[in-house]
DRENNU-689932 format. One record per atom (N, C-alpha, C): residue in one letter; x, y, z. Coordinates in nm, 4 decimals, padded with zeros to 6 digits. Each point is the difference from the previous one (the first is absolute). Layout:
BEGIN
+------+----------+----------+----------+
: type :     east :    north :       up :
+------+----------+----------+----------+
:    a :        X :        Y :        Z :
...
+------+----------+----------+----------+
***
This chain:
BEGIN
+------+----------+----------+----------+
: type :     east :    north :       up :
+------+----------+----------+----------+
:    x :  04.0937 :  25.0302 :  11.4122 :
:    x :  00.0268 :  00.0646 :  00.1265 :
:    x : -00.0953 :  00.1168 :  00.0176 :
:    x : -00.0523 :  00.0168 :  00.1183 :
:    x : -00.0897 :  00.1101 :  00.0284 :
:    x :  00.0564 :  00.0794 :  00.1164 :
:    x :  00.0007 :  00.1314 : -00.0154 :
:    x :  00.0530 :  00.0864 :  00.1049 :
:    x : -00.0980 :  00.0070 :  00.1154 :
:    x :  00.0521 :  00.0298 :  00.1183 :
:    x : -00.0846 :  00.0202 :  00.1165 :
:    x : -00.0773 :  00.1293 : -00.0166 :
:    x : -00.1256 : -00.0021 :  00.0368 :
:    x : -00.0843 :  00.1180 : -00.0121 :
:    x :  00.0157 :  00.0857 :  00.1243 :
:    x :  00.0199 :  00.1298 : -00.0211 :
:    x :  00.0095 :  00.0947 :  00.1101 :
:    x : -00.1280 :  00.0816 :  00.0048 :
:    x : -00.0554 :  00.0202 :  00.1193 :
:    x : -00.1259 :  00.0727 :  00.0142 :
:    x :  00.0236 :  00.1347 :  00.0679 :
:    x : -00.0589 :  00.1053 : -00.0555 :
:    x : -00.0025 :  00.1315 :  00.0624 :
:    x : -00.1469 :  00.0259 :  00.0286 :
:    x : -00.0320 :  00.0199 :  00.1276 :
:    x : -00.1390 : -00.0020 :  00.0448 :
:    x : -00.0510 : -00.1392 : -00.0350 :
:    x : -00.1225 : -00.0143 : -00.0421 :
:    x : -00.0433 : -00.1317 : -00.0458 :
:    x : -00.0592 :  00.0103 : -00.1392 :
:    x :  00.0041 :  00.1207 : -00.0580 :
:    x : -00.0594 :  00.0189 : -00.1317 :
:    x :  00.1016 : -00.0083 : -00.1127 :
:    x :  00.1287 :  00.0193 :  00.0273 :
:    x :  00.1040 : -00.0011 : -00.1026 :
:    x :  00.0902 : -00.1204 :  00.0189 :
:    x :  00.0368 : -00.0649 : -00.1080 :
:    x :  00.0984 : -00.1076 :  00.0087 :
:    x :  00.0918 :  00.0073 : -00.1219 :
:    x :  00.1225 : -00.0427 :  00.0204 :
:    x :  00.0989 : -00.0021 : -00.1073 :
:    x :  00.0646 : -00.1369 : -00.0022 :
:    x :  00.0120 : -00.0558 : -00.1162 :
:    x :  00.0646 : -00.1301 : -00.0144 :
:    x :  00.0437 : -00.0169 : -00.1440 :
:    x :  00.0141 : -00.1213 : -00.0429 :
:    x :  00.0385 : -00.0224 : -00.1382 :
:    x :  00.0455 : -00.1410 : -00.0243 :
:    x :  00.0364 : -00.0251 : -00.1243 :
:    x :  00.0484 : -00.1312 : -00.0417 :
:    x :  00.1343 :  00.0160 : -00.0696 :
:    x :  00.0869 : -00.0945 :  00.0247 :
:    x :  00.1271 : -00.0101 : -00.0704 :
:    x : -00.0040 : -00.1328 : -00.0737 :
:    x :  00.0072 :  00.0039 : -00.1330 :
:    x : -00.0106 : -00.1206 : -00.0819 :
:    x :  00.1340 : -00.0267 : -00.0681 :
:    x :  00.0623 : -00.1113 :  00.0362 :
:    x :  00.1237 : -00.0441 : -00.0648 :
:    x : -00.0342 : -00.1217 : -00.0853 :
:    x :  00.0353 :  00.0033 : -00.1292 :
:    x : -00.0421 : -00.1031 : -00.0938 :
:    x :  00.1169 : -00.0369 : -00.0915 :
:    x :  00.0221 : -00.1304 : -00.0150 :
:    x :  00.1001 : -00.0478 : -00.0949 :
:    x : -00.0697 : -00.0856 : -00.1042 :
:    x :  00.0102 :  00.0389 : -00.1268 :
:    x : -00.0590 : -00.0748 : -00.1112 :
:    x :  00.1052 : -00.0992 : -00.0502 :
:    x : -00.0266 : -00.1281 :  00.0186 :
:    x :  00.0991 : -00.1029 : -00.0340 :
:    x :  00.0337 : -00.0040 : -00.1481 :
:    x : -00.1003 : -00.0024 : -00.0875 :
:    x :  00.0273 : -00.0100 : -00.1432 :
:    x :  00.0695 :  00.1250 : -00.0535 :
:    x : -00.0431 :  00.1154 :  00.0440 :
:    x :  00.0587 :  00.1257 : -00.0480 :
:    x :  00.1279 :  00.0359 :  00.0746 :
:    x :  00.0272 : -00.0712 :  00.1106 :
:    x :  00.1153 :  00.0305 :  00.0856 :
:    x :  00.0020 :  00.1476 :  00.0370 :
:    x : -00.1135 :  00.0461 :  00.0534 :
:    x : -00.0178 :  00.1421 :  00.0299 :
:    x : -00.0477 :  00.0166 :  00.1438 :
:    x :  00.0693 :  00.0837 :  00.0754 :
:    x : -00.0334 :  00.0294 :  00.1387 :
:    x : -00.0589 :  00.1401 :  00.0087 :
:    x : -00.1170 :  00.0126 :  00.0628 :
:    x : -00.0607 :  00.1313 :  00.0214 :
:    x : -00.0401 :  00.0147 :  00.1464 :
:    x :  00.0070 :  00.1226 :  00.0486 :
:    x : -00.0454 :  00.0335 :  00.1348 :
:    x : -00.0787 :  00.1301 : -00.0101 :
:    x : -00.1261 : -00.0053 :  00.0456 :
:    x : -00.0873 :  00.1171 : -00.0010 :
:    x : -00.0500 :  00.0257 :  00.1411 :
:    x : -00.0245 :  00.1256 :  00.0301 :
:    x : -00.0589 :  00.0369 :  00.1280 :
:    x : -00.1271 :  00.0799 : -00.0283 :
:    x : -00.1034 : -00.0264 :  00.0794 :
:    x : -00.1259 :  00.0716 : -00.0162 :
:    x : -00.0443 :  00.0539 :  00.1362 :
:    x :  00.0402 :  00.1243 :  00.0327 :
:    x : -00.0469 :  00.0603 :  00.1251 :
:    x : -00.1486 :  00.0351 : -00.0117 :
:    x : -00.0704 : -00.0048 :  00.1145 :
:    x : -00.1439 :  00.0205 : -00.0010 :
:    x : -00.0416 :  00.0799 :  00.1230 :
:    x : -00.0798 :  00.1037 : -00.0217 :
:    x : -00.0546 :  00.0829 :  00.1070 :
:    x : -00.1507 : -00.0187 :  00.0006 :
:    x : -00.0571 : -00.0360 :  00.1157 :
:    x : -00.1436 : -00.0263 :  00.0115 :
:    x : -00.0623 :  00.0913 :  00.1043 :
:    x : -00.1132 :  00.0596 : -00.0364 :
:    x : -00.0795 :  00.0815 :  00.0913 :
:    x : -00.1330 : -00.0716 :  00.0194 :
:    x : -00.0328 : -00.0314 :  00.1257 :
:    x : -00.1226 : -00.0735 :  00.0322 :
:    x : -00.0845 :  00.0823 :  00.0973 :
:    x : -00.0843 :  00.0905 : -00.0525 :
:    x : -00.0778 :  00.0876 :  00.0888 :
:    x : -00.1168 : -00.0686 :  00.0690 :
:    x : -00.0452 : -00.1147 : -00.0512 :
:    x : -00.1110 : -00.0738 :  00.0600 :
:    x :  00.0228 : -00.1491 : -00.0215 :
:    x : -00.0652 : -00.0805 :  00.0824 :
:    x :  00.0156 : -00.1445 : -00.0117 :
:    x : -00.0455 : -00.0479 : -00.1380 :
:    x :  00.0872 : -00.0719 : -00.0695 :
:    x : -00.0318 : -00.0541 : -00.1311 :
:    x :  00.0281 :  00.0931 : -00.1156 :
:    x :  00.0379 :  00.1258 :  00.0267 :
:    x :  00.0258 :  00.0988 : -00.1051 :
:    x :  00.1480 :  00.0333 : -00.0038 :
:    x :  00.0643 : -00.0180 : -00.1165 :
:    x :  00.1437 :  00.0247 : -00.0141 :
:    x :  00.0296 :  00.0798 : -00.1255 :
:    x :  00.0849 :  00.1017 :  00.0133 :
:    x :  00.0554 :  00.0730 : -00.1130 :
:    x :  00.1469 : -00.0393 : -00.0063 :
:    x :  00.0439 : -00.0592 : -00.1121 :
:    x :  00.1355 : -00.0534 : -00.0116 :
:    x :  00.0736 :  00.0704 : -00.1140 :
:    x :  00.1225 :  00.0433 :  00.0275 :
:    x :  00.0877 :  00.0582 : -00.1019 :
:    x :  00.1299 : -00.0792 :  00.0002 :
:    x :  00.0456 : -00.0391 : -00.1200 :
:    x :  00.1237 : -00.0769 : -00.0091 :
:    x :  00.0674 :  00.0274 : -00.1340 :
:    x :  00.1245 : -00.0446 : -00.0112 :
:    x :  00.0733 :  00.0073 : -00.1259 :
:    x :  00.1027 : -00.1122 : -00.0011 :
:    x :  00.0318 : -00.0510 : -00.1178 :
:    x :  00.0993 : -00.1057 : -00.0127 :
:    x :  00.1300 :  00.0600 : -00.0531 :
:    x :  00.1096 : -00.0315 :  00.0680 :
:    x :  00.1314 :  00.0515 : -00.0384 :
:    x :  00.0965 : -00.1161 : -00.0216 :
:    x :  00.0726 :  00.0041 : -00.1093 :
:    x :  00.0989 : -00.1038 : -00.0297 :
:    x :  00.1302 :  00.0326 :  00.0723 :
:    x :  00.0575 : -00.1005 :  00.0659 :
:    x :  00.1290 :  00.0160 :  00.0674 :
:    x :  00.1119 : -00.0725 : -00.0736 :
:    x : -00.0340 : -00.1152 : -00.0589 :
:    x :  00.1009 : -00.0853 : -00.0644 :
:    x : -00.0610 : -00.0648 : -00.1233 :
:    x :  00.0724 :  00.0044 : -00.1116 :
:    x : -00.0407 : -00.0699 : -00.1217 :
:    x :  00.1274 : -00.0494 : -00.0679 :
:    x :  00.0551 : -00.1081 :  00.0538 :
:    x :  00.1310 : -00.0538 : -00.0368 :
:    x :  00.1133 :  00.0966 :  00.0280 :
:    x : -00.0326 :  00.1136 :  00.0540 :
:    x :  00.0970 :  00.0981 :  00.0492 :
:    x : -00.0764 :  00.0992 :  00.0850 :
:    x :  00.0714 :  00.0794 :  00.0779 :
:    x : -00.0635 :  00.0993 :  00.0855 :
:    x : -00.0631 :  00.1082 : -00.0869 :
:    x : -00.1328 :  00.0192 :  00.0120 :
:    x : -00.0716 :  00.0969 : -00.0831 :
:    x : -00.0751 :  00.1047 :  00.0821 :
:    x :  00.0125 : -00.0048 :  00.1328 :
:    x : -00.0739 :  00.0954 :  00.0836 :
:    x :  00.0392 :  00.1434 : -00.0309 :
:    x :  00.1264 :  00.0227 : -00.0393 :
:    x :  00.0426 :  00.1362 : -00.0316 :
:    x : -00.0679 :  00.0520 : -00.1268 :
:    x : -00.0253 : -00.0862 : -00.0979 :
:    x : -00.0707 :  00.0439 : -00.1209 :
:    x : -00.1512 : -00.0018 :  00.0196 :
:    x : -00.0486 : -00.0801 :  00.0944 :
:    x : -00.1437 : -00.0045 :  00.0290 :
:    x : -00.0494 :  00.1352 :  00.0491 :
:    x :  00.0796 :  00.0691 :  00.0798 :
:    x : -00.0447 :  00.1286 :  00.0544 :
:    x :  00.0143 :  00.1142 : -00.1010 :
:    x :  00.0681 : -00.0246 : -00.1127 :
:    x :  00.0090 :  00.1024 : -00.1040 :
:    x : -00.1309 :  00.0144 : -00.0761 :
:    x : -00.0809 : -00.1033 : -00.0005 :
:    x : -00.1295 : -00.0002 : -00.0683 :
:    x : -00.1081 :  00.0094 :  00.1079 :
:    x : -00.0933 :  00.0911 : -00.0191 :
:    x : -00.1078 :  00.0154 :  00.0974 :
:    x : -00.0851 : -00.1275 :  00.0023 :
:    x : -00.0421 : -00.0439 :  00.1186 :
:    x : -00.0746 : -00.1259 :  00.0107 :
:    x : -00.1474 :  00.0138 : -00.0369 :
:    x : -00.0648 : -00.1124 : -00.0094 :
:    x : -00.1452 : -00.0056 : -00.0153 :
:    x : -00.0584 : -00.0315 :  00.1367 :
:    x : -00.0883 :  00.0854 :  00.0480 :
:    x : -00.0653 : -00.0212 :  00.1289 :
:    x : -00.1288 : -00.0787 : -00.0212 :
:    x : -00.0239 : -00.0938 :  00.0878 :
:    x : -00.1220 : -00.0794 : -00.0053 :
:    x : -00.0898 :  00.0434 :  00.1156 :
:    x : -00.1267 :  00.0256 : -00.0300 :
:    x : -00.0976 :  00.0405 :  00.1001 :
:    x : -00.1122 : -00.1019 :  00.0038 :
:    x : -00.0407 : -00.0362 :  00.1218 :
:    x : -00.1076 : -00.0970 :  00.0147 :
:    x : -00.0844 :  00.0369 :  00.1211 :
:    x : -00.1292 : -00.0097 : -00.0172 :
:    x : -00.0965 :  00.0148 :  00.1078 :
:    x : -00.0727 : -00.1325 :  00.0091 :
:    x : -00.0011 : -00.0618 :  00.1179 :
:    x : -00.0749 : -00.1239 :  00.0138 :
:    x : -00.0837 :  00.0028 :  00.1261 :
:    x : -00.1135 : -00.0683 : -00.0070 :
:    x : -00.0945 : -00.0008 :  00.1109 :
:    x : -00.0562 : -00.1402 :  00.0177 :
:    x :  00.0014 : -00.0457 :  00.1237 :
:    x : -00.0575 : -00.1290 :  00.0368 :
:    x : -00.1010 :  00.0247 :  00.1111 :
:    x : -00.1241 : -00.0413 : -00.0213 :
:    x : -00.1027 :  00.0164 :  00.1035 :
:    x :  00.0241 : -00.0988 :  00.1131 :
:    x : -00.0318 :  00.0422 :  00.1205 :
:    x :  00.0259 : -00.0802 :  00.1196 :
:    x : -00.0477 : -00.1431 : -00.0059 :
:    x : -00.1242 : -00.0240 : -00.0374 :
:    x : -00.0539 : -00.1348 : -00.0001 :
:    x :  00.0278 : -00.0789 : -00.1262 :
:    x :  00.0606 :  00.0656 : -00.0994 :
:    x :  00.0244 : -00.0662 : -00.1294 :
:    x :  00.1478 :  00.0090 : -00.0373 :
:    x :  00.0846 : -00.0660 :  00.0779 :
:    x :  00.1442 :  00.0051 : -00.0243 :
:    x :  00.0400 : -00.0618 : -00.1330 :
:    x : -00.0880 : -00.0779 : -00.0600 :
:    x :  00.0347 : -00.0671 : -00.1246 :
:    x : -00.0220 :  00.0886 : -00.1233 :
:    x : -00.0607 :  00.1180 :  00.0184 :
:    x : -00.0236 :  00.0915 : -00.1120 :
:    x :  00.0775 :  00.1289 :  00.0242 :
:    x :  00.0830 :  00.0367 : -00.0980 :
:    x :  00.0760 :  00.1246 :  00.0083 :
:    x : -00.0339 :  00.0857 : -00.1214 :
:    x : -00.0368 :  00.1237 :  00.0255 :
:    x : -00.0261 :  00.0971 : -00.1063 :
:    x :  00.1254 :  00.0843 : -00.0172 :
:    x :  00.0319 :  00.0364 : -00.1247 :
:    x :  00.1242 :  00.0734 : -00.0217 :
:    x : -00.0129 :  00.1007 : -00.1143 :
:    x :  00.0899 :  00.0968 :  00.0044 :
:    x :  00.0236 :  00.0933 : -00.1098 :
:    x :  00.1514 :  00.0137 : -00.0092 :
:    x :  00.0552 : -00.0119 : -00.1215 :
:    x :  00.1452 :  00.0024 : -00.0188 :
:    x :  00.0357 :  00.0860 : -00.1208 :
:    x :  00.1151 :  00.0643 :  00.0096 :
:    x :  00.0557 :  00.0704 : -00.1142 :
:    x :  00.1507 :  00.0152 :  00.0218 :
:    x :  00.0674 :  00.0459 : -00.1023 :
:    x :  00.1432 :  00.0294 :  00.0078 :
:    x :  00.0228 :  00.1377 : -00.0603 :
:    x :  00.1067 :  00.0651 :  00.0475 :
:    x :  00.0369 :  00.1303 : -00.0554 :
:    x :  00.1489 : -00.0007 : -00.0291 :
:    x :  00.0370 :  00.0207 : -00.1269 :
:    x :  00.1392 :  00.0010 : -00.0429 :
:    x :  00.0543 :  00.1411 :  00.0167 :
:    x :  00.0928 :  00.0169 :  00.0931 :
:    x :  00.0574 :  00.1321 :  00.0264 :
:    x :  00.0902 :  00.0476 : -00.1129 :
:    x :  00.0580 : -00.0935 : -00.0738 :
:    x :  00.0893 :  00.0352 : -00.1112 :
:    x : -00.0787 :  00.0643 : -00.1143 :
:    x : -00.1125 : -00.0590 : -00.0357 :
:    x : -00.0791 :  00.0517 : -00.1122 :
:    x : -00.1180 :  00.0865 :  00.0448 :
:    x : -00.0148 :  00.0179 :  00.1328 :
:    x : -00.1129 :  00.0762 :  00.0552 :
:    x : -00.1329 : -00.0498 : -00.0542 :
:    x : -00.0188 : -00.1323 :  00.0023 :
:    x : -00.1217 : -00.0586 : -00.0553 :
:    x : -00.0594 : -00.1017 :  00.0970 :
:    x : -00.1324 :  00.0075 :  00.0144 :
:    x : -00.0722 : -00.0979 :  00.0803 :
:    x : -00.0406 : -00.1158 : -00.0894 :
:    x :  00.0112 : -00.1195 :  00.0537 :
:    x : -00.0444 : -00.1178 : -00.0738 :
:    x : -00.1471 : -00.0257 :  00.0289 :
:    x : -00.0533 : -00.1069 : -00.0542 :
:    x : -00.1408 : -00.0376 :  00.0156 :
:    x : -00.0396 : -00.0101 :  00.1466 :
:    x : -00.1216 :  00.0442 :  00.0338 :
:    x : -00.0564 : -00.0212 :  00.1325 :
:    x : -00.0832 : -00.1277 : -00.0057 :
:    x :  00.0252 : -00.0922 :  00.0904 :
:    x : -00.0727 : -00.1271 :  00.0046 :
:    x : -00.0804 : -00.0052 :  00.1289 :
:    x : -00.1284 : -00.0320 : -00.0118 :
:    x : -00.0890 : -00.0134 :  00.1136 :
:    x : -00.0604 : -00.1393 : -00.0058 :
:    x : -00.0018 : -00.0694 :  00.1139 :
:    x : -00.0557 : -00.1343 : -00.0025 :
:    x : -00.0154 : -00.0599 :  00.1382 :
:    x : -00.0242 : -00.1280 :  00.0034 :
:    x : -00.0159 : -00.0747 :  00.1235 :
:    x :  00.0670 : -00.1363 : -00.0165 :
:    x :  00.0541 : -00.0492 :  00.1101 :
:    x :  00.0622 : -00.1317 :  00.0030 :
:    x : -00.0718 : -00.0855 :  00.1022 :
:    x : -00.0411 : -00.1171 : -00.0397 :
:    x : -00.0614 : -00.0958 :  00.0907 :
:    x :  00.0999 : -00.1119 :  00.0255 :
:    x :  00.0383 : -00.0197 :  00.1250 :
:    x :  00.0967 : -00.1042 :  00.0360 :
:    x : -00.0725 : -00.1173 :  00.0654 :
:    x :  00.0349 : -00.1200 : -00.0402 :
:    x : -00.0622 : -00.1189 :  00.0590 :
:    x :  00.1017 : -00.1074 :  00.0248 :
+------+----------+----------+----------+
***
């Protein structure tokens, strides 16, 4: 399931994903939500911030999820106008609980 994106001006958007999953062999039901805030100051350029939060793990866990500080994910991606099949990116995560930044990854994706 994907939430409807709301736009403020045309540079900011907010949306997210809600993932409900049942593992048959483990007999385990999980539900996670990943809200996402995107800033797009120019065509093809996006700054994305998101975090994944657990809501259900065979029981309601959203109350304990907020007791632990989340890990924020940051991504910058750029697609040139005439080359929609190539995306350049930089990604990292920051754990608010441990006050630590994870590895910064820089690369390109070619889609065909």
